[in-house]
C-alpha positions in Angstrom: 61.1 37.7 45.7 57.8 36.6 44.2 59.4 36.0 40.9 62.0 33.7 42.4 59.4 31.8 44.4 57.3 31.1 41.2 60.4 30.1 39.3 61.1 27.3 41.9 57.6 26.2 43.0 56.2 25.7 39.5 58.8 23.1 38.3 58.5 21.3 41.7 54.7 21.1 41.4 54.9 19.9 37.8 57.4 17.1 38.7 55.2 16.0 41.7 52.0 15.9 39.7 53.4 14.1 36.7 54.9 11.3 38.6 52.6 8.6 37.2 52.7 9.7 33.5 54.2 7.2 31.1 55.5 7.9 27.7 54.4 6.0 24.6 57.9 4.8 24.0 57.9 5.4 20.3 55.5 2.7 19.0 54.0 3.1 15.5 50.3 3.7 15.1 48.1 0.7 16.0 50.7 -0.6 18.4 51.3 -0.3 22.2 54.5 -0.7 24.2 55.3 -3.9 26.0 53.9 -7.4 26.0 51.4 -9.1 28.3 54.0 -11.4 29.7 56.7 -8.7 30.2 55.3 -5.1 30.3 58.8 -3.6 30.9 60.2 -5.1 27.7 61.0 -2.5 25.1 58.8 -4.0 22.3 55.6 -2.9 20.6 52.5 -5.2 20.3 49.3 -4.7 18.3 46.4 -2.9 20.2 44.0 -5.7 21.2 40.7 -5.8 19.3 37.8 -7.1 21.2 35.5 -7.3 18.1 36.2 -7.6 14.5 35.0 -4.7 12.4 32.1 -5.8 10.2 32.7 -5.6 6.5 31.0 -2.7 4.8 27.7 -3.7 3.0 28.2 -4.4 -0.7 27.5 -1.5 -3.0 24.7 -2.1 -5.5 25.8 -2.5 -9.1 22.5 -1.4 -10.6 18.7 -1.2 -10.0 15.6 -3.1 -10.9 13.1 -1.3 -13.1 9.5 -2.2 -12.8 7.6 -2.8 -16.1 4.1 -2.3 -17.2 1.6 -4.4 -19.1 -1.8 -3.7 -20.5 -4.8 -5.4 -22.1 -7.0 -3.6 -24.6 -10.3 -4.9 -26.2 -13.2 -4.1 -28.4 -16.9 -4.8 -28.1 -16.8 -8.0 -30.1 -14.1 -10.0 -28.3 -10.8 -9.0 -29.9 -7.9 -8.3 -27.6 -4.5 -6.7 -27.8 -1.9 -7.2 -25.1 1.4 -5.5 -24.1 4.0 -6.4 -21.5 7.5 -5.2 -20.5 7.0 -1.5 -21.1 8.7 1.1 -18.9 5.7 3.4 -18.7 1.9 2.9 -18.3 1.3 5.1 -21.4 3.6 3.0 -23.6 1.9 -0.3 -22.4 -1.6 1.1 -23.0 -0.7 2.5 -26.5 0.9 -0.8 -27.6 -2.0 -2.9 -26.4 -4.6 -0.6 -28.2 -2.5 -0.7 -31.4 -2.3 -4.5 -31.3 -6.1 -4.7 -30.7 -6.8 -2.2 -33.6 -4.6 -4.3 -35.9 -6.8 -7.4 -35.2 -10.2 -5.6 -35.1 -12.3 -3.2 -37.2 -14.0 -1.9 -34.1 -12.8 0.7 -31.6 -10.5 -0.7 -29.0 -10.0 0.7 -25.4 -7.7 -0.2 -22.5 -9.4 -2.7 -20.2 -6.6 -3.2 -17.7 -3.1 -1.8 -17.1 -0.8 -3.4 -14.5 2.7 -2.7 -13.1 5.0 -5.3 -11.8 2.2 -7.9 -11.6 0.6 -10.7 -13.4 -2.7 -10.7 -15.5 -5.1 -13.5 -16.5 -7.9 -13.1 -19.1 -10.6 -15.8 -19.1 -13.1 -15.9 -22.0 -16.3 -18.0 -22.4 -16.7 -20.4 -25.2 -19.3 -19.3 -27.7 -19.0 -15.6 -26.8 -19.9 -13.6 -23.7 -18.3 -11.4 -21.1 -14.6 -12.0 -20.5 -13.0 -11.7 -17.0 -9.6 -10.0 -16.3 -7.7 -10.2 -13.0 -4.3 -8.8 -12.1 -2.1 -9.3 -9.1 -0.1 -12.3 -7.6 0.4 -15.2 -7.9 -0.4 -16.2 -11.5 -1.9 -19.6 -10.6 -4.5 -18.0 -8.2 -5.3 -15.3 -10.8 -6.1 -17.8 -13.5 -8.5 -19.7 -11.2 -10.1 -16.5 -10.1 -10.5 -15.2 -13.6 -12.1 -18.5 -14.8 -14.5 -18.5 -11.7 -15.5 -14.9 -12.3 -16.0 -15.6 -16.1 -18.3 -18.6 -15.3 -20.2 -16.6 -12.8 -20.8 -13.8 -15.4 -21.7 -16.3 -18.1 -23.8 -19.0 -16.5 -23.8 -22.4 -18.2 -20.8 -21.6 -20.4 -17.3 -23.1 -20.1 -14.5 -20.5 -19.6 -10.8 -20.9 -20.4 -7.8 -18.7 -19.9 -7.1 -17.0 -23.1 -4.1 -15.0 -22.0 -1.9 -14.9 -18.9 1.4 -13.2 -18.3 3.6 -11.5 -15.7 5.6 -8.4 -16.2 9.3 -8.9 -15.6 11.6 -6.4 -14.0 14.6 -5.2 -16.0 18.0 -4.8 -14.3 19.8 -1.6 -15.2 23.5 -1.4 -14.4 25.0 1.8 -13.0 
């Protein structure tokens, strides 16, 4: 008896509870059945999109490599400079070698800088040079000249060297 009761009650309950269920009606992906003006019509329309999907960000095609520069000098006013090197050690070595080629005295690194500018101001008639690095180049040159004149009272100072390292673009 219980078996027969379950056999009849279960299908009746399923039919009563699924009364409001609607079928998809066989529309392809991205489409829904019907149209706004005639929902009973057997057609498929695109699913409404409230917002456009943003485009993915562009993929980088490479990277910027920062470069080094250096200034080397001796005790009598000879200088050697280097720029555009990929390492600090390479920039310092190149600057010292260039200074040694121009001088018979021992040269040493005075300033090394990465991804910056440098300005060297020297006094006329000898004295203490001034070196500044940073940004922007125009301000550095004025700063180097002012410091040179402060360290060498009564002497005229001029910029003997100024440069900015430039980044190198490396493609992937």
